[in-house]
C-alpha positions as CSV (number, residue, x, y, z in Angstrom):
1,M,-38.2,80.0,-141.6
2,L,-35.8,77.9,-139.5
3,I,-36.8,78.2,-135.8
4,Y,-34.8,75.5,-134.0
5,V,-32.4,72.6,-134.9
6,N,-30.3,70.4,-132.7
7,E,-29.0,66.9,-132.2
8,F,-29.0,64.9,-128.9
9,I,-27.0,61.9,-127.9
10,L,-29.2,59.4,-126.1
11,Q,-28.2,57.1,-123.3
12,S,-30.2,54.2,-122.0
13,N,-30.7,50.5,-122.6
14,S,-32.9,50.2,-125.7
15,A,-32.5,53.9,-126.3
16,T,-34.0,53.7,-129.8
17,T,-37.1,52.0,-128.6
18,K,-37.5,54.5,-125.7
19,A,-36.9,57.5,-128.1
20,L,-39.6,56.2,-130.5
21,N,-41.9,55.7,-127.5
22,S,-41.2,59.3,-126.4
23,I,-42.2,60.5,-129.9
24,C,-45.4,58.5,-129.6
25,G,-46.2,60.3,-126.4
26,W,-45.3,63.7,-127.9
27,L,-47.6,63.0,-130.9
28,K,-50.4,62.0,-128.6
29,S,-50.1,65.4,-126.8
30,K,-50.2,67.2,-130.2
31,T,-52.9,65.3,-132.0
32,D,-55.0,63.5,-129.3
33,E,-54.4,60.4,-131.4
34,H,-52.8,57.2,-130.2
35,F,-49.5,56.3,-131.9
36,T,-47.4,53.1,-131.6
37,I,-43.8,52.3,-132.4
38,D,-44.9,50.0,-135.2
39,M,-46.8,53.0,-136.8
40,L,-43.7,55.1,-136.7
41,K,-41.7,52.2,-138.4
42,S,-44.4,51.7,-141.0
43,G,-43.3,54.4,-143.5
44,S,-47.0,55.5,-143.8
45,D,-48.9,58.8,-143.6
46,F,-51.4,59.5,-140.8
47,P,-53.9,62.4,-141.3
48,C,-54.9,63.8,-137.9
49,H,-57.7,66.4,-138.1
50,K,-55.9,69.5,-139.2
51,S,-52.4,68.0,-138.9
52,M,-50.4,65.3,-140.8
53,V,-47.9,62.8,-139.5
54,R,-45.6,61.2,-142.1
55,T,-43.1,58.4,-141.2
56,F,-40.0,57.2,-143.0
57,C,-37.5,54.5,-142.3
58,A,-34.3,52.9,-143.6
59,T,-33.4,49.8,-141.7
60,S,-31.8,47.3,-144.2
61,S,-28.3,48.2,-142.8
62,E,-26.6,50.5,-140.3
63,P,-27.1,53.2,-139.5
64,F,-30.8,52.3,-138.8
65,M,-32.9,55.5,-139.3
66,Y,-36.5,56.4,-138.4
67,S,-37.9,59.8,-139.2
68,V,-41.2,61.5,-138.5
69,L,-42.4,64.7,-140.2
70,F,-45.3,66.4,-138.2
71,T,-47.1,69.3,-140.0
72,H,-49.9,71.4,-138.6
73,P,-51.3,74.9,-139.3
74,D,-50.6,77.9,-137.0
75,I,-53.5,78.4,-134.7
76,T,-53.3,82.2,-134.8
77,Q,-51.7,83.0,-138.2
78,V,-53.7,81.8,-141.3
79,G,-51.4,80.7,-144.1
80,R,-48.5,79.5,-141.9
81,N,-47.6,75.9,-141.4
82,W,-45.3,74.5,-138.7
83,E,-43.1,71.5,-139.5
84,T,-41.2,69.4,-137.0
85,E,-38.7,66.8,-138.2
86,L,-37.6,64.1,-135.8
87,T,-35.0,61.5,-136.9
88,V,-33.7,58.7,-134.7
89,I,-30.4,57.2,-135.8
90,E,-28.9,54.0,-134.3
91,E,-25.4,52.9,-135.2
92,N,-22.8,50.7,-133.5
93,G,-25.1,50.3,-130.5
94,K,-25.4,54.1,-130.0
95,T,-28.5,56.2,-130.6
96,R,-29.0,59.9,-131.3
97,M,-31.9,62.1,-132.3
98,S,-31.9,65.0,-134.7
99,I,-34.7,67.6,-134.3
100,L,-35.7,70.5,-136.6
101,L,-38.6,73.0,-136.2
102,Q,-39.4,75.4,-139.0
103,T,-42.3,77.4,-140.4
104,N,-43.6,77.2,-144.0
105,D,-45.6,80.3,-145.1
106,V,-47.9,79.5,-148.0
107,S,-49.3,83.0,-148.4
108,T,-47.9,86.5,-149.0
109,Q,-50.5,87.7,-146.5
110,V,-48.4,86.2,-143.6
111,R,-46.6,89.2,-142.2
112,S,-45.9,88.4,-138.5
113,I,-42.6,86.9,-137.4
114,P,-42.9,83.5,-135.6
115,I,-41.9,83.2,-132.0
116,A,-38.8,81.2,-131.2
117,T,-39.6,78.1,-129.2
118,R,-38.0,74.9,-128.1
119,P,-39.8,71.8,-129.4
120,A,-41.8,70.1,-126.6
121,V,-40.4,66.7,-127.6
122,V,-37.1,67.8,-126.0
123,G,-38.9,67.9,-122.6
124,F,-40.2,64.4,-123.2
125,L,-36.6,63.2,-123.8
126,K,-35.4,64.8,-120.6
127,R,-38.3,63.6,-118.4
128,N,-37.6,60.0,-119.7
129,N,-33.9,60.3,-118.7
130,L,-32.8,59.7,-122.3
131,L,-30.3,62.6,-122.7
132,S,-26.6,61.7,-122.3
133,S,-24.9,63.0,-119.2
134,L,-22.6,64.9,-121.6
135,T,-25.5,67.0,-123.0
136,I,-24.8,70.7,-122.8
137,G,-26.9,72.5,-120.2
138,L,-28.5,69.6,-118.3
139,N,-28.2,71.8,-115.3
140,T,-27.2,75.4,-114.6
141,K,-23.8,76.2,-113.1
142,T,-23.0,78.8,-110.4
143,I,-19.8,80.8,-109.9
144,K,-19.0,81.4,-106.3
145,N,-17.5,84.5,-104.9
146,N,-13.8,83.4,-105.1
147,R,-11.0,83.9,-107.5
148,D,-10.6,80.2,-108.3
149,D,-14.2,79.9,-109.6
150,L,-13.7,83.1,-111.7
151,V,-10.4,81.9,-113.1
152,A,-12.0,78.5,-114.0
153,F,-14.8,80.3,-115.8
154,R,-12.3,82.5,-117.7
155,S,-10.6,79.4,-118.9
156,E,-14.0,78.1,-120.1
157,I,-14.6,81.3,-122.0
158,Y,-11.3,81.0,-123.9
159,R,-11.3,77.2,-124.3
160,S,-10.5,76.7,-128.0
161,D,-12.7,73.6,-128.4
162,R,-15.8,75.1,-126.8
163,T,-18.7,74.9,-129.4
164,N,-21.6,76.1,-127.3
165,P,-22.5,79.6,-126.1
166,L,-22.4,80.5,-122.4
167,V,-25.3,82.5,-121.1
168,F,-24.0,84.4,-118.1
169,I,-26.8,85.9,-116.0
170,S,-26.5,88.1,-112.9
171,Q,-28.8,88.1,-109.9
172,S,-32.3,89.2,-111.0
173,N,-35.9,88.6,-110.2
174,L,-36.8,88.8,-113.9
175,I,-35.2,85.5,-115.0
176,I,-35.5,82.1,-113.4
177,P,-32.2,80.3,-114.3
178,N,-33.6,76.8,-114.4
179,K,-36.5,77.8,-116.6
180,L,-34.1,79.5,-119.0
181,Q,-31.8,76.4,-119.0
182,A,-34.8,74.2,-119.9
183,Q,-35.2,76.3,-123.1
184,L,-31.5,76.2,-123.9
185,I,-30.8,72.5,-123.1
186,G,-28.4,71.0,-125.7
187,L,-27.6,74.5,-127.1
188,A,-26.1,76.6,-124.4
189,Q,-24.9,76.5,-120.8
190,V,-26.5,78.9,-118.3
191,V,-24.1,80.3,-115.8
192,T,-25.2,82.2,-112.7
193,V,-23.3,84.1,-110.0
194,S,-23.7,83.8,-106.2
195,S,-25.7,86.5,-104.5
196,D,-22.6,87.7,-102.6
197,M,-20.4,88.1,-105.8
198,D,-17.8,90.9,-105.6
199,D,-18.3,92.8,-108.8
200,G,-14.9,94.3,-108.5
201,L,-13.2,90.9,-108.3
202,M,-15.3,89.6,-111.2
203,E,-14.3,92.5,-113.4
204,E,-10.7,92.1,-112.4
205,V,-10.6,88.4,-113.4
206,L,-13.0,88.3,-116.4
207,T,-12.5,91.9,-117.6
208,K,-15.5,94.2,-118.0
209,R,-16.4,92.7,-121.4
210,Y,-17.3,89.3,-120.0
211,S,-18.6,90.4,-116.6
212,C,-22.3,90.5,-115.7
213,W,-24.1,92.5,-112.9
214,D,-27.4,94.3,-112.0
215,G,-29.8,92.0,-113.8
216,A,-27.8,91.9,-117.0
217,V,-27.3,88.9,-119.3
218,N,-24.0,88.3,-121.2
219,I,-24.1,85.9,-124.1
220,I,-20.5,84.7,-124.7
221,Y,-20.1,82.9,-128.0
222,P,-17.5,80.2,-128.9
223,N,-14.1,81.2,-130.1
224,N,-13.7,82.8,-133.5
225,S,-11.1,81.5,-136.0
226,D,-8.6,84.1,-134.9
227,G,-8.9,83.1,-131.2
228,S,-11.1,86.1,-130.1
229,V,-14.4,85.6,-128.3
230,S,-17.5,87.6,-129.2
231,N,-20.3,88.4,-126.8
232,R,-23.6,90.2,-126.6
233,L,-24.5,92.1,-123.4
234,L,-28.1,92.7,-122.6
235,L,-28.7,95.2,-119.8
236,S,-31.6,94.9,-117.3
237,G,-33.3,97.8,-119.2
238,D,-33.3,95.6,-122.4
239,I,-35.0,92.8,-120.5
240,K,-37.6,95.1,-119.0
241,N,-38.3,96.5,-122.5
242,W,-39.1,93.0,-123.6
243,I,-41.5,92.6,-120.7
244,S,-43.3,95.9,-121.4
245,S,-43.7,94.8,-125.1
246,S,-45.3,91.6,-123.9
247,K,-42.4,89.5,-125.2
248,N,-41.4,86.3,-123.5
249,I,-37.9,86.6,-122.0
250,Y,-37.0,83.0,-122.5
251,H,-38.2,82.8,-126.1
252,E,-36.2,86.0,-126.9
253,L,-33.0,84.6,-125.4
254,L,-33.6,81.3,-127.2
255,S,-33.9,83.3,-130.4
256,L,-30.6,85.0,-129.8
257,I,-28.9,81.6,-129.2
258,T,-30.5,79.7,-132.1
259,S,-29.5,82.6,-134.5
260,S,-25.9,81.6,-133.8
261,T,-26.3,77.8,-133.6
262,N,-28.9,77.0,-136.3
263,S,-26.6,77.3,-139.3
264,L,-24.0,74.8,-138.1
265,N,-26.6,72.4,-136.6
266,R,-28.7,72.4,-139.8
267,R,-25.7,71.1,-141.7
268,K,-25.6,68.1,-139.3
269,H,-29.3,67.5,-139.3
270,L,-30.7,64.3,-140.8
271,S,-34.1,65.0,-142.4
272,P,-36.7,62.7,-143.9
273,T,-35.0,63.4,-147.3
274,H,-31.7,61.8,-145.9
275,V,-33.7,58.8,-144.7
276,R,-35.3,58.3,-148.1
277,A,-31.8,58.6,-149.7
278,K,-30.5,56.0,-147.3
279,R,-33.4,53.6,-148.0
280,Q,-32.7,54.0,-151.8
281,K,-29.1,53.3,-151.2
282,D,-30.0,50.2,-149.2
283,Q,-32.3,49.0,-152.0
284,R,-29.5,49.5,-154.6
285,A,-27.1,47.5,-152.5
286,F,-29.6,44.7,-152.0
287,L,-30.3,44.5,-155.8
288,S,-26.6,44.6,-156.6
289,S,-26.0,41.6,-154.3
290,K,-28.8,39.7,-155.8
291,I,-27.6,40.3,-159.4
292,D,-24.1,39.2,-158.3
293,E,-25.6,36.0,-156.9
294,V,-27.4,35.3,-160.2
295,R,-24.3,36.1,-162.2
296,E,-22.1,33.8,-160.2
297,S,-24.7,30.9,-160.3
298,T,-25.3,31.2,-164.1
299,G,-22.0,32.4,-165.3
300,S,-23.7,35.1,-167.4
301,M,-22.6,38.7,-167.6
302,L,-25.5,40.9,-166.9
303,P,-25.2,44.6,-167.8
304,I,-25.4,45.5,-164.1
305,D,-24.3,49.1,-164.6
306,K,-27.1,49.7,-167.0
307,V,-29.6,47.9,-164.9
308,M,-28.6,49.9,-161.7
309,L,-28.7,53.2,-163.6
310,E,-32.2,52.5,-164.8
311,F,-33.2,51.5,-161.3
312,D,-31.7,54.7,-159.8
313,T,-33.4,56.8,-162.4
314,M,-36.8,55.2,-161.8
315,T,-36.5,55.4,-158.0
316,S,-35.4,59.1,-158.1
317,Q,-38.3,59.9,-160.3
318,H,-40.7,58.1,-158.0
319,E,-39.3,60.0,-154.9
320,N,-39.5,63.3,-156.7
321,E,-43.1,62.7,-157.7
322,K,-44.0,61.7,-154.2
323,I,-42.4,64.9,-152.8
324,V,-44.3,67.1,-155.3
325,L,-47.6,65.3,-154.5
326,L,-47.1,65.6,-150.7
327,Q,-46.4,69.4,-151.1
328,E,-49.5,69.7,-153.2
329,V,-51.5,68.0,-150.4
330,T,-50.0,70.3,-147.8
331,D,-50.7,73.4,-149.9
332,S,-54.3,72.3,-150.6
333,T,-54.8,71.6,-146.8
334,N,-53.5,75.1,-146.0
335,M,-55.8,76.7,-148.6
336,Y,-58.8,74.7,-147.1
337,Y,-58.1,76.0,-143.6
338,A,-57.6,79.5,-144.9
339,A,-61.0,79.3,-146.6
340,Q,-62.5,77.9,-143.4
341,S,-61.1,80.9,-141.5
342,E,-62.6,83.4,-144.0
343,L,-65.9,81.5,-143.7
344,E,-65.9,81.9,-140.0
345,A,-65.2,85.6,-140.3
346,L,-68.0,86.0,-142.7
347,S,-70.3,84.1,-140.4
348,N,-69.5,86.4,-137.6
349,E,-70.3,89.4,-139.8
350,L,-73.6,87.8,-140.8
351,I,-74.5,87.4,-137.1
352,I,-73.8,91.1,-136.5
353,V,-75.9,92.0,-139.6
354,K,-78.8,89.8,-138.4
355,A,-78.7,91.3,-134.9
356,K,-78.8,94.8,-136.4
357,L,-81.7,93.8,-138.6
358,E,-83.7,92.3,-135.7
359,T,-83.1,95.6,-133.8
360,I,-84.5,97.6,-136.7
361,E,-87.5,95.3,-137.1
362,S,-88.2,95.5,-133.4
363,R,-88.0,99.3,-133.5
364,S,-90.3,99.5,-136.5
365,K,-92.9,97.4,-134.7
366,N,-92.9,99.7,-131.7
367,E,-92.5,103.1,-133.4
368,N,-96.0,104.1,-132.6
369,R,-95.7,103.2,-128.9
370,D,-94.1,105.2,-126.1
371,P,-90.5,104.2,-125.5
372,I,-89.9,101.7,-122.6
373,Y,-87.0,103.8,-121.3
374,Y,-85.1,107.0,-122.2
375,Y,-81.4,107.5,-122.5
376,G,-79.7,109.7,-120.0
377,E,-76.0,110.8,-120.0
378,E,-74.6,107.4,-120.7
379,T,-74.2,106.1,-124.2
380,D,-73.4,102.6,-125.6
381,L,-69.6,101.8,-125.4
382,Y,-70.2,98.9,-127.7
383,Q,-73.1,97.8,-129.9
384,G,-76.1,96.9,-127.8
385,E,-74.4,97.5,-124.4
386,I,-77.1,99.4,-122.5
387,S,-79.9,97.2,-123.9
388,A,-77.9,94.1,-122.8
389,H,-77.6,95.5,-119.2
390,I,-81.3,96.3,-119.0
391,T,-82.4,93.0,-120.5
392,K,-80.2,91.0,-118.0
393,A,-81.6,93.1,-115.1
394,L,-85.1,92.3,-116.3
395,K,-84.3,88.6,-116.6
396,N,-83.0,88.5,-113.1
397,H,-86.2,90.2,-111.9
398,L,-88.3,87.8,-114.0
399,D,-86.6,84.8,-112.3
400,N,-87.8,86.1,-108.9
401,S,-91.4,86.8,-110.0
402,K,-94.4,84.5,-109.5
403,I,-95.1,82.5,-112.6
404,H,-98.2,83.6,-114.6
405,S,-98.6,86.8,-112.6
406,R,-99.1,90.0,-114.5
407,K,-95.6,91.2,-113.6
408,Y,-94.2,87.8,-114.8
409,D,-95.9,88.0,-118.1
410,V,-94.9,91.6,-118.8
411,L,-91.3,91.0,-117.9
412,K,-91.2,87.8,-119.9
413,D,-92.6,89.7,-122.9
414,L,-89.9,92.3,-122.6
415,V,-87.1,89.8,-122.1
416,T,-88.3,87.7,-125.0
417,S,-88.6,90.8,-127.3
418,N,-85.2,92.2,-126.3
419,N,-82.7,89.4,-126.3
420,V,-79.1,90.2,-125.5
421,D,-77.1,90.7,-128.7
422,Q,-75.8,87.2,-129.6
423,V,-72.4,88.7,-130.5
424,I,-71.9,90.0,-127.0
425,D,-72.6,86.6,-125.4
426,E,-70.5,84.7,-127.9
427,T,-67.6,87.1,-127.4
428,L,-67.8,86.8,-123.6
429,N,-68.0,83.0,-123.9
430,K,-64.9,83.0,-126.1
431,L,-63.0,85.2,-123.6
432,N,-63.9,82.8,-120.8
433,V,-62.6,79.9,-122.8
434,E,-59.3,81.7,-123.7
435,F,-58.7,82.8,-120.1
436,K,-59.1,79.3,-118.7
437,T,-55.6,78.5,-119.9
438,F,-54.3,82.1,-120.0
439,T,-50.5,82.4,-119.9
440,Q,-50.0,85.6,-121.9
441,M,-51.9,88.0,-124.2
442,T,-52.6,86.5,-127.7
443,P,-53.9,88.1,-130.9
444,K,-57.1,86.0,-130.5
445,I,-57.8,87.5,-127.1
446,R,-57.1,91.1,-128.3
447,E,-59.4,90.5,-131.3
448,A,-62.3,89.3,-129.0
449,F,-61.8,92.3,-126.8
450,S,-61.9,94.7,-129.8
451,I,-65.4,93.4,-130.7
452,L,-66.6,94.9,-127.4
453,N,-64.6,98.1,-128.0
454,V,-62.0,97.2,-125.4
455,E,-58.2,97.7,-125.8
456,V,-55.5,96.1,-123.7
457,L,-52.6,98.3,-122.8
458,N,-49.2,97.0,-121.7
459,E,-48.0,98.7,-118.5
460,S,-45.1,97.9,-116.3
461,G,-45.6,94.4,-114.8
462,H,-49.3,94.1,-115.8
463,N,-52.0,94.5,-118.5
464,K,-54.8,97.0,-118.3
465,A,-58.1,96.5,-120.1
466,K,-60.2,99.6,-120.8
467,F,-62.9,100.8,-123.2
468,I,-61.5,102.8,-126.2
469,G,-62.1,106.5,-125.5
470,E,-63.5,105.9,-122.0
471,P,-61.0,106.1,-119.2
472,R,-63.4,105.7,-116.2
473,Y,-63.5,101.9,-116.2
474,T,-60.4,99.8,-116.2
475,A,-59.5,96.2,-115.2
476,T,-55.9,95.4,-114.4
477,F,-54.5,91.8,-114.6
478,A,-51.0,90.1,-114.7
479,K,-49.1,89.6,-117.9
480,T,-47.9,86.1,-116.8
481,P,-50.0,84.6,-114.1
482,S,-48.2,82.5,-111.4
483,D,-51.0,80.0,-111.1
484,T,-52.4,79.1,-114.6
485,R,-55.1,76.8,-113.2
486,R,-57.0,79.5,-111.4
487,A,-55.5,82.8,-112.4
488,G,-57.1,83.0,-115.8
489,R,-60.6,82.4,-114.4
490,N,-60.0,85.0,-111.7
491,M,-58.8,87.5,-114.3
492,I,-61.8,87.2,-116.6
493,S,-64.2,87.3,-113.6
494,A,-62.6,90.6,-112.5
495,I,-62.7,92.0,-116.0
496,E,-66.4,91.1,-116.5
497,E,-67.3,92.6,-113.1
498,E,-65.6,95.9,-113.9
499,L,-66.4,96.3,-117.6
500,F,-69.4,94.2,-118.5
């Protein structure tokens, strides 16, 4: 599935070198491996743990082309592969970069729809000041509360040569304009209105169709062939529904924009396939010139057309075979990681079975002895819950007891014989790791909670964790924390204190 495709004009001295250097930095952030410009120009493949970096180049004649294909498996959806194509083109002293992001599903078991996202490499280009000053959406624009600004915006709406959508947003605390523009850079222009905008004046000048108020978002597309201008109005209620469904506002708006821009931009995109074709063309031209030199020096008439036809056929066969082999490698890699995921799931099930077996064995050893404690009104909300609380309490008491005293030995015997269920500790450890970098709820977090019989409900503005079928205990935490460095740790601490 095509997620994102775009092309950027780069401006800078040595723009090509700086663009390749930006790609090296981006690959480092993705793979934790060090890449150099020479590696990108080598035309080689570089396996990186679960991912693969493939490089291609065609530099015998202008345009000089360098392409990188980065492939890695989806961390949450087994059977899905993400592919990023980056191609740097230099011609007549000018440099541009073509970027494409897509998914490749290798299993019919993949049912979820991928989330629209802007490739992070775009951020690298912007931070390195490589984007041309003419790039669409480098900064947001604001319409002031006066007729001249509104008339100028109306002219922009109907401008016949406008090729990019306008994302017109009204005053709202739900959307940060600069954050939205960062997602849409190079694709669409974000336009805001001043806080004192006269809605009546706006509707008079722009008409109701192209106006925007009360937290709404109006996407205004480029002109149609008949001169009309289409739009899509999203009311504040639509935005709030996204939030209540745990959808990322910025990714949803990006998806609406790319659905209108991807088709045209893909036709302009230069992929590794184009680079290979360019390299083949360069090789053909080089051989033709060499044959002409030999013919002129010897006076012989070589059957050049036949020679070149055979060369083209052999080269094409070689390229096709290489493509097939690379796809087989990718498919085999995906099958391997799918098997690894199944193995991990089976290992978790085995841990649970072993824990249950140990419990049965422990009970059988003590069946002729009086029970250590009796159950009251409370029952386990998840497997081994009450035993875990008792064992942890005993361990705390053990730590405060005199070593080798009778109390110490009795408590030590009880703690040793009644270890906390390994699944409980592993699940809580996993949640602690996930919440360290928490930005939003993920399928992995929900799955970990479900092992402990906890569900997470989406409520207005926040998430609520509670035991399934037990409403007495709840822990509320934010959907999107403002401070990702500490907020996640604070959240999991509050959840553990209330529920575990």
